[in-house]
C-alpha positions, 0 to 999 in steps of 0.5 A, spaced: 500 500 500 502 506 498 501 512 503 500 519 502 505 523 507 509 529 507 517 530 509 521 536 510 527 538 514 533 535 516 536 531 522 534 525 526 527 522 523 521 523 526 514 520 525 507 524 526 501 520 526 494 523 527 488 521 530 481 518 528 478 522 523 484 527 522 490 527 517 497 529 516 494 537 516 493 536 524 500 537 525 501 544 521 502 548 527 508 545 529 511 542 523 515 547 521 518 548 527 520 541 528 523 541 521 528 546 523 531 540 527 528 534 525 527 530 518 519 530 519 515 525 516 507 526 517 503 520 514 496 520 512 494 513 515 490 508 511 483 510 509 484 518 512 486 524 508 489 522 501 491 515 503 487 509 500 483 505 505 485 498 508 481 492 505 477 488 511 479 490 518 480 497 520 483 497 527 490 499 531 493 492 529 492 493 522 494 500 522 500 498 525 501 493 520 501 498 515 505 503 518 510 498 519 510 496 512 511 503 510 517 504 515 520 498 512 519 500 505 523 507 506 528 504 511 525 508 517 525 502 522 527 505 529 524 512 528 522 516 533 514 517 533 509 521 536 502 520 535 495 524 538 489 520 540 488 514 536 495 515 533 497 516 540 495 509 541 498 506 535 505 509 537 504 505 543 502 499 539 508 500 535 513 500 541 510 494 544 512 490 538 519 492 539 524 494 534 519 498 530 520 505 533 525 509 537 523 514 542 515 515 543 511 521 545 504 519 546 499 525 546 492 524 549 492 516 547 485 513 546 484 506 549 484 506 556 477 507 558 473 502 562 466 501 564 461 507 562 467 511 559 467 506 553 459 508 551 461 515 552 467 515 548 463 512 542 457 516 542 460 523 543 465 521 537 460 518 533 455 524 534 461 529 533 462 526 526 455 526 524 455 533 526 461 535 522 458 531 516 451 535 517 455 542 517 460 541 511 456 546 506 456 551 511 463 550 514 467 556 512 463 561 515 462 557 521 469 556 523 471 563 521 466 566 526 470 565 533 464 564 537 461 558 532 468 555 532 469 555 539 462 551 540 464 546 534 471 545 537 469 545 545 469 537 545 476 537 543 480 544 545 481 547 552 481 554 548 478 553 541 477 560 539 485 561 539 485 555 533 486 558 527 480 558 522 484 554 517 486 549 521 479 548 524 477 548 517 482 542 515 480 538 521 472 538 520 473 537 513 476 530 515 472 529 521 467 525 517 463 518 518 467 514 512 467 507 512 474 507 515 472 512 520 466 507 522 470 501 522 475 504 526 471 507 531 467 501 532 474 497 533 477 502 538 470 502 543 468 495 542 474 491 540 480 488 544 482 492 549 489 496 549 495 491 551 500 493 555 508 492 555 513 489 560 517 493 565 524 495 561 521 494 554 520 501 552 526 505 555 524 512 552 516 513 552 512 519 555 505 520 555 502 527 554 495 528 557 491 535 557 488 537 563 482 539 560 481 533 555 474 532 554 475 525 549 479 521 554 479 524 561 485 525 565 483 520 570 485 515 564 492 516 565 492 512 571 490 506 567 495 508 562 501 508 567 499 501 569 499 498 562 506 502 560 510 502 567 516 505 563 512 511 561 513 518 564 507 522 564 507 529 562 501 534 564 499 539 559 496 545 562 490 549 559 490 544 554 484 539 551 485 533 547 489 536 541 496 539 544 499 540 537 493 545 537 492 548 544 499 548 546 503 548 540 510 551 543 510 546 549 508 540 544 514 542 540 519 543 546 516 536 549 517 532 543 525 535 542 526 534 549 524 526 549 527 525 542 534 528 545 534 524 551 533 530 556 526 530 558 525 531 566 518 528 568 513 533 572 512 531 579 505 534 580 499 531 579 492 535 576 486 536 580 481 531 576 474 533 574 469 529 576 466 524 571 459 527 571 462 534 570 467 532 564 461 528 560 456 534 562 461 539 559 462 535 552 454 534 551 453 541 553 458 543 548 455 538 542 448 541 544 450 548 543 454 546 536 448 543 534 443 549 536 448 554 532 448 549 526 440 549 526 440 556 527 445 558 522 441 553 517 434 556 519 437 563 517 440 561 511 433 558 508 429 564 510 434 568 506 
């Protein structure tokens, strides 16, 4: 399979893997800065962006197979790797396999939900993709307005009004319930649970988590550390589910520190919101977004 990718910069190679319903464009705010010091390869995963879809099963293991094949073809085995969301779970899977990737930075990984959190993740992401599909005809004016952009991106970002309109437009253009998206979402929520790794098997691993993550609440970090005992945990303040969009400068600094072997872990822990408060904020954000879209479409029809 031929995967679409961008490659720029020079230096030690660095792989960037996006989340479900996204593309390599999700790294636009940090790509140029990373490329001043790294040979950066950003992939469109199979079935997303401009890459062809997998035939049959779409899951973290099958995506990991495809990425491993890509790295083998391009003589990049052992490359340092960064992933966000589903891509963050994917780099953990690649690390578990051994000799596929080097240093690993996993940003707000999925896969550590339990109990009610499974349905919460599945339904909130599914509804967001359906909403994104609904608003495609009127997407440019919605993302250009900071108020509607804030409501639409509230599920993903701690301060969505600061995300550039073009970046938000790119994200929502890709966040659609395509066949690959639907298969992968079902596998993430209802497929085999995230597997861990033995102590000492992943020597350079940092898991980054936004304190205001409303997709994968920060309480899931405890489960992540139980399954990946080698990991160091980095907390992003004033950050939601997408650190590369919310805190791009800190994200670049973290990636460079980890891949250069000079990262020092934080000792402090966040004050975690109650589960009901977190889920309530998500569904309030979704409801507000639906309301805004409905008013916008209704106004458009009247005109």
